[in-house]
Structures are given as structure tokens and as C-alpha cells.
N, C-alpha and C positions, 0 to 999 in steps of 0.2 A: 413337440418342439418348443421347446421353449421362446420365450420373447427375448430376449439376448441372442438368438442364434439368426443369421437374416443378411443377404447378401447386396450387398448396391452393386448399380452396374451403368458402368459408362463416366463414372466421374472425370473430373480432372481434379484428380489427388498429386496434395502439395504434402511432403512428407513429411518435413519439419529439420532435413537437411540442410535448409537455402540452396534449395537445386530448385527448377522449370516443373510445371505441374507435367502430371502425364498421366493420360486417358486410358484406365484400366476396370477394373473389378476391386472386389474386396468381400471375401467373405469373412463372420463375425460370427464363431462358433462358443455359447454360454460365455459372452462379456469377454472374448480374446479376441483381435485379430487373426486369424489359424490360414488365409491365403489370401494375396495380393498377386493379380498378373491382369489375361485378360481370359482367358476362360477358363472358368473354376469348377471343381469337381463336388461335384458335392450341392452345388446351390440352390439345385431343386427342393431342398428339402426345410427351408426357410424361405420367411417373408424373401420377398425381392421387392427392391427401392431403383426406382428410377433415380439415377443421378445426371443422366443427360441435362449440358447446359450448365451445372451446379460444380462448385470447388469443395472438395473432400481434405479438411486436415483434419492437425492432432487437434485434439482438447484444450484451451486457451489455456495455460497459467500468469493471472494475475502477480506477478514479484512484488508489489506492495500493495495491499488492499486492510484496510481497515473496517473489515465488516466480522470484527471478533465477536459480538451478540447477533447481527443480522443473522449470521448460519444457524447461532442454536434459535433464533424467533420467529424468523419469516422464512418461514418452508418456500413460498412462492422463489422470493429475491432475484425479481426480475431484474434488476441492476446487472447481473450476471451472467443472468442462464437467458437470454434474449440478448448477447451477444457476444456467447459462446463461450463463458468462462464455464473451465470444469476443476479446476484445482485455485486458491487461492492462498494465498501463503500472508498469513496474520501476526501478530506480536510484535507488530514495529513503530520503528518511534520510542522506542527503550519505554513504550506506556502500556500494558495491555492487562490484565484483570488475576492473571498468576503469571508467577508462583506470590502468593499471598498470605496473610490469616485476616478474620472477621476484620481487624481495625484498620488495616490496609485497606483492603476489597472496598471497603467501607470511601475510604479518602480517594481511592481510584472512580470510583463513580462517580464522585463531585468533580473531578478535575477532570474527566474525562468526559463526563455531559454532551457540552460541544461536537463533539468526534463521532460518540455513541448513541445520543440519549441513555435512559435510564429505565428501563422495562421494567414498570412493575409486576406483570407477572411474569418474570424469572423464576426459577430456583439458582438460587445464588448458592449452591451446595457445593462446588469447584475451590481448591484452593492449589491443583495443582498440575501442572503441566498432563500431567496423566488422567488425572478427573477431565480435566480440562476437554483432551483428545477423547476421550471416552463417553463424552455428554455429544459431545459432532457423532461417533459411532453409532447412534440413535435414531441418524435417519437427517439431512443434512441436500440442499440443491445442488451442492457442489463439493469436489474435498478439500480439505482445509491440511495445510501447515502451517506448525508454528513455530517464531522464533523466538529466544526467551527475550524480554523485554527486561536490560540493565536497571534502566531507571523503577522499574517495578522489584527488581529485585533489592538497589539500594531500598527506599520505602519500606521493605519488609524488617530487614536490617533496625535499620538506623533511622527511620522516618525520613519526612519531607524536611530536613533540616539543612544548612550549610554544612564545609568544611569536611574537610578530607576525613577516609574511615579509617579507622585503628585495625593493628595487625590484626585483632579478634576480627574485627567487623570486616574486614575483605577476607582470613578464610569465611568466612559462614556465609559470606558474597557464595567463594567458589565452590564452597558444597551446594550450595542453594543452583549455582548453574549446573555441575556436574548432576543432577541429580534433576533436573530438567531433560540434557541431552539422553542421557538414558532412558529416557522417557520416552524419548522420540522425537525431540524438538534437534532443528534442523541449523541451531546457530544464533547467535547475540545479535539483538539488535541494541539503537543506542538513539537516545532523542538529547543531547548534547547544548539544544537551548531552551529546552523544559527543564523543569523543576521535576525531581530533584538531582537529576543526571547532571545538570550545569556543573553542580555543586565538585563533582568527581575530579581529580588530576586523571592526566594521560595515565599513568603505571595501572592506574584503578581498572583502566579497561583494558591493558595487556596482560596483566594478571589474569582476568577472567578467561579473554580472547586466548590465553595458552590453554585454559579446560577446552575451551570448545575447541582448538584446531584437533584437540589430544580424538575427538570424536569425528572428526573429520569436518566438522563445521566449517560455518563461514559467519563473518565481520559487518554488519549492515548497517552502519552509522547511519544518522541523520545527524549533521559533524556540526561544529561550534558560531559556523559563519557562512552562512547563503550572501551574503551582504558584499560589502568593501575588503574584508576581509577574506574570501573564499576562497584564492588558492592558498590561505596559509592551512585555512582548515581542511582540505581536498591533503595536501602533504602531511601534518597530523593523521591525519586517519590512515594512508599510506607511509608512516613512520611504524604506527601500533599495530597496523599487520605484518609490518616484516620485524619487528620485535618479536611478536608473538607467533610467529610464522602460520595464520592464520588467513588467507582470501577471504578479499573485500569486494564490498561488491557497494557499490556508492547509491544510494537511493536517492530517488527524486532528483538527478545529479543536473538541474536545472544552474545555467550561470546566469543570471538574470543584472546582475548589478551591473550600471552604467558605465563603472571600470572597466568590467569585462567584454564589454558586446563588440563581438567580430572578433574578439581575442578564444577561441575556443581551442587554440593552437597550445595557448598556454596550460590549458586542461590535459588535452594529450602530450603536452612534452614532459610533465610530471609523472603522469602514469609509465610514460615508457621509461624512463628513469628507474622507476622502480623495479617495471618486469625484467630488466636487466640485471635488479640485483634479487628476483627470483618470489615476486610479490605477483601473486597471482589477480587479478582484479578484471570487474564487469560493474556494468552501472547499470538503471533503469533512467526514463523519465516517461512522463505525460505528457500528451501535445497538444499542449494550452499554452497560454503564456499569464493566467493566473493560480493563486494558488490557496492553501483554504486551511483552517485552524480555528482552534477556540480564538473566540475575542480578546479573553484576557493573558494569553503569550506573550502576549507586547509586554507585559511589564516587568521592570526589572529585578530580578532572582530576589534584590534581599526582603521585597514586597509580599512575595510570593512563600518564601519560606515560612515551616509548617501547615501547609496547607491553604485548605481555602476559605473556611473560617476566619483562620489566623489571617490573610491577606484583608477580607473583610475589616475586621478588624483597626489594622494600622491603615485602611485607606479613612477609613474615621477622622483619625485624627491629626490638624489640617499642618503641621508639619509635615508629617510620613506626606500627605496629601500634596505638599508644594515641592517637595523634593521628589515627589514620580512625577513630576511636572516639567521639572527641569527638565529631566532624563529623557524622559519622551521628545521635547522639543525642543533643547538647545546641547546636550552632551552627548545622547545617544546613550538607547534601554539597550541589556545584556539582554532585553528578554524579546529587543526587536533588531539583529544580526547586530548589535554594537552602533547601531548608527539611529536617527532623531524617523519621527514616525510623519512614511506619506497620504496624511489622514484623506485626502481624496481616494486615491487606491482603494481605500480598505471598504467594502462592503456588507452591510449586517446580511446574513443568510440565516442565523435560528434564532429564534427567541421562545422562549419559556412564559413569560408573562401575556397573556389576551392582551393588553394595554399599550405593549411594545408591537403587535404585530404591524403596525402603520411605519414603521421601522424601517420592516425586511426588505432587501432591496438597493435600501437607499445607501449613497457612500455616506461616511462619517462626519461632512463636513458640510452635504444637505439635511441629514438627519437635525444636526445642532440648531441650524438656522431656523428649522420647523418650528423649533422649541428655543427661537430668541435663546443659546446658552452660546461659549466658547467652544472648541471645537474638545479640547481637551479636560474641561470641565463634564462636557457631557458625554463623554466616551468613561470618565469615571462613572460620574453618576448611573449611568446606564450598565455598566459591566457590575455595580453592586447591586442596582435594582435589581437585576436579572441573578443575584449570585454565581454570579462565572459561569454561569449556564450558557450564555450565547455563542453563536459562531462567524467567521467573519471570510470573505472570497479575499484576498488580494492579490490585487492586480502590477502584476511586476516586470512581465518576464520581454523575450528579444527573438521574435520569430524567426531572423537568421542562426541565432543561436539554437534555439529548437531543432531546426532540422539540421544542422552540421552535429549537434551532440547525436542524435535519432541515426545519421550513419556509421556512426563507428561501427567496427568489428566488437567490439566487446557491448554493443548495447541489446538491450532487454524492455520489456514492456512490464509497469506498472501502473496503477491508477490513481493509486494517491486516493481512493475514491471514499471520500464521507459519504455516506448515505440518508445522515436524519433532517434534519433544519426544513426551515419552512420553503428555503432554495436553494440547495447545495449546490454545490459546485456539477456543473454537468458532468464533468469526468466520470462521475460513478457510473453513468447509464452512455458515457460514447467513447470512452477511451480507445477500445479496441476496434470500436467501427470506423471512426475518426483516422484512426492508422492506414487501414486499409482503406477507407473510401474516398475520402483526401489524399492523404500523404503517398498512398503506393498508385490509384487507381488518376487520380487526377491531378497532381502535381507529377506523379513519377521520381519522385525523392529517394524514394524506397521502391523496387519489385515486389510483387505480390506476395513470391516465396520468399523474397528477403523481410519481408515484414512480419512473413508467417513463421519462421522462425526466429524473430527476439518474443515473439510470444509461445513459443510450445521446446523445441529442440533447445534453443540458448538456455532458457530456465532450469529443462530438469536436468541437463548439463552439471550447470551453477548446484543446485539441488541434489545433482549423484544421484538421481530416479532412475532405476533401470528397464521398468515397468510399463513407462509414457515418455509421451513425448514428443513420437515420432508416429507413422505409419508403418510399422515395419510385421511380420511373424512374429507372435509370440506375446506380442504388446497388449494391455489391455487397452481396450474399447472405448477411448474415452478420444470423441468425434467431435466433428460442429461440421454439419455442408450449408454451403450459403450463397450466394451470389454473389460473384464478384462485380458482377458490371449494373448492381443494384444499391450494394450493399453498403451503408451512410450512417455515420452519429445523426441523433433526429435531437437528442438536446440540446440544450443552450443555456442563458445563464437566464433566461427570465422564466423560460417552463423546462427544467432539467433533468423532469421525472421521464421522458419520454423515451422508450425502449428503440434501441438501435431498426433500420432498416436491413432488410436481404439476408435475414436467418431463419434456415430453413427447420434445419433438425437439428440437434444438439445430444451426445449419450456420455451418462456416464456407465463406464463397465458394460456396455451396451446397453444400458437399461435408456429410453429416450424422458429425456427430459424439457426439449423444448419439441413440437412434432407440428410439422405445419406453420411454423411461425407463432402455433400457441404453448404456453406451460401447462407441461401436464402435472400431474398430482405428484410424478415419481422421487421420491427424497433418495439415491442410492450412493448420495456422497459420505463418506468418512474421515475420519482423521489418519493422516498419511504419515507414517512416520518414520524415521530415517533410520537407515539398517546400516552398518557398519562403522 
């Protein structure tokens, strides 16, 4: 009998349909769920696993992951396997490594160092969506789905330069988008506060989303403003979806700016208006008050034009430096949602240079005091010294809004987890466990089956998957077995790489990636392609 044929007896099964648990047995035959019920025929033919006192759910789907390189280089991938994740959606925020050519790939590796590092032992021989997914097929800890990153498409066509796309350039972007969809991508992501995407106008996005919609894909924007103009940015996304006839998935849809504290109804009202006009809208969030990105993202877009080397050159010119400082501290930077930087809210998370390790975990004001500098001078000196490779954690959330948004019927779970750096955001190791342990069991903001639906059935429907995401006969046996009384996130801002508690087993197509809470050596994950 093959290792991916077995029975689980007596578990409380939550099937992903947002319905309460039901104690049942389950039979997996050759990696597929073949029976679900109280007494199973043929169960004696395979191994029997006692699920008594445990909860069995579909494998969790991370709707917003930054594991683009981790899935290729880290075969253990403990951050996600140890909290039940079996599928990650990468290519997020409009920036990833394909489509590319050798020149744009090198620029992307430099720009995204703060998200993914730059593994020296990785063979960089992939430039298309198909080639990337083929690398995933060679064996990963999780399954991987890909979104076409708008910024990467734009960079390949016209570099990291400001300005709107010409007709010929837009036509080239559309061809690249079509190629990516034909090779199995699930949609288009955008990072409209990051270069080069922030230089694009809305029509550029509409035209690319029209291509995506022809393949049944969706639009997943990191929109133009998460600050004082948050609502305007959301409306802009809704308009793009309406014009392109593309479903919309609002990624990391936190509503953190003080202008909107206690005002999530404003968000839902705009979504409801769009829904009445035929727009299909979903969203995801992580259950934390802080965000995270690369530290130089706060810079104005004009100084970032042309890529990392040009940025560093510009910052060496005093007139440019003074202009940047004015925007960071007085008039507002478009790299910082159009506002001035709140220096004490920004902690240094990762550095490349050993002599900067002393700053890790410190906020920028404290770090500046340590070396007797003004904070704005320290910031610019620091990112130059780090050659734009530093990452940060930014505290800006509002707990009542976090809770209100996660209770919405459109809500799904996305970790937005950055896994590299000295002290990364704890969401990489803790998001799914935190939803279950804190917000479902302890705080009862969600029911346990409601939390599970946000991690399984809802994401599967958004992705258009028909073979996973639910505990049903005929589905692939991507599953997680956990203790709903002990499941909890253990990662913190001080110790962010502590695996979650309470997870017993995780399977992909019936192959165990976690067994008795310990990572196995199995790498059954593959690239999941969109069909139809």
C-alpha cells in the first residue's frame, strides 16, 4: 500500500465550507480523498491515524505570500509548513522575478533584497512564468501559485523609469501578460507605491487586467495609498476592476491611517456600491498591527527612478538629499503613502552589513540617537551604507479595524510574510496560527470553522481551484491536522522565527510534510497552474 493511502479516524472535520465541525472518518487513496463518513470500507488496507481530539481541515492557502525564492531554496520552509500551509500565492505587490530578462532580473534582485535576500547558490535560469513554475515542480515544501507582477512586466518593457507607457510599450506589456496567463498564472498583481509601477496610470492597469479577465484571472493590487487617501485608492481599484471586467482581490487590506479609525463601514460601503455594478470583490489581511517592507521604499519615487544604483548616486548630491529630506519630513513622500514619515514607528528588521547589526530591532529615532545624528540624516546614510538592502517593520495598525475587516464575508487570510532579514515580521511564522488561536479560540472574533473557511474554501474559490480547498470526496488530500485547544502563534517581534504550536500533521496530495509536529523530508509541492 502506498504511503499516501491511509485512514484518519475520529477527527473533528471542518470541511472549508464555513460550517461547524463534524466528527467523521476519512479515507485517502493514492493522495485523493476517497471517502468521508462514520464507517469506511477498505480503511483496513492502509495506515490508520487516530484523529481523536484533533481537528482536520483542508490545507491552508496563503493568499499573499513573499516566498518567491524561499520555495526554491529552503526545502524545509518551516515558516509555512509548521502552521498548516499547503499552497502559497506569490508574485505579489507587482514585483517578482518573472517575467524578466538578464538585465531586469538583476535589477529585481537588487530592489527586492529586503523582501527575499539574494541567494548566491540559486541558479537564476528562469525568466518566464512557465520556467519559474517548472522549477517549483522539481520539489517544494508547499504548492505554489503565481500572479504576474505588473512592476516586473513594466520594468522588462521600459526599465525602472518614470513616465506613462507608449502605445507600443503597452502592447508589449499586454503580450507578456497574455504569455504569463497562458503559462498558468492566476492573475495580475500591482505595487502602486513601488517603482516602477507607481509611474503607471490607471489605463495601463485596465488594459492589462482586460487581458487577465479573458483567462478568468483576477487583479490583486497593493494600491496607491494606504494612508490618508486610502479610500480614494480603493475606489480607484474598484473602477479598474469595473472597466476591465476583472475580479478584484484587495491585498493586505488594512485600514490603518488615523483618519479611518473606527470607519471600516466606509470601505464596505464602497465595495457594496461596486458589487451592485457587477464587480466581484474579495480581500485579505494579516492579524497584526505592523507592516513590513524594504526600508528604502519610503523614498520619493523620483529619487528611485532608474533603479538602485541611480538612487544611491542621486542621494550623494546635496541638493537632491535636501529635497528628499523635505519630502520625508515636511511635504510628504509618495513612497510613504503621500505623508511624512513617522520615524519612531519604523524598526530596522534586516541588514546586510555586519557593522549595522547593532541597529536591528531599533526604531529609527533610537538608532539615530545611538550615533548622534538627526533621524532623517541617519535614515539616508543608513540606506546608502546598506546599498538599499535593509528591511523594516512599520507599526501603524488599528486593532478595532483589524477585527472588523477580518469579520467581513469577503475576507481571506494572507500572511504578507517576509521571511528573510535578522528580525523579520512575526507574521511569516504566525499568521494562520494567530487567526485560529487568538481570534477564533481566545477572542471569539471568528468561529473556528469561519477562520478555516478564510484559509481554505474562500481562497480556493477566488483562485478557481476545483481540486483542493475543501474536505470532499475527489479532492486532493492537501490537509492539516491540529489541536484547536492548543494551536497558537509563538513568533513575536523579538523572536519572529518560532514555529507555531498545536499542529500535528500536514499533507500535500497525501504525502506528509509535517508529522507529529516535526518537518519530514518530503517536498511534494508543485507549481499550480490556472486552468480554463
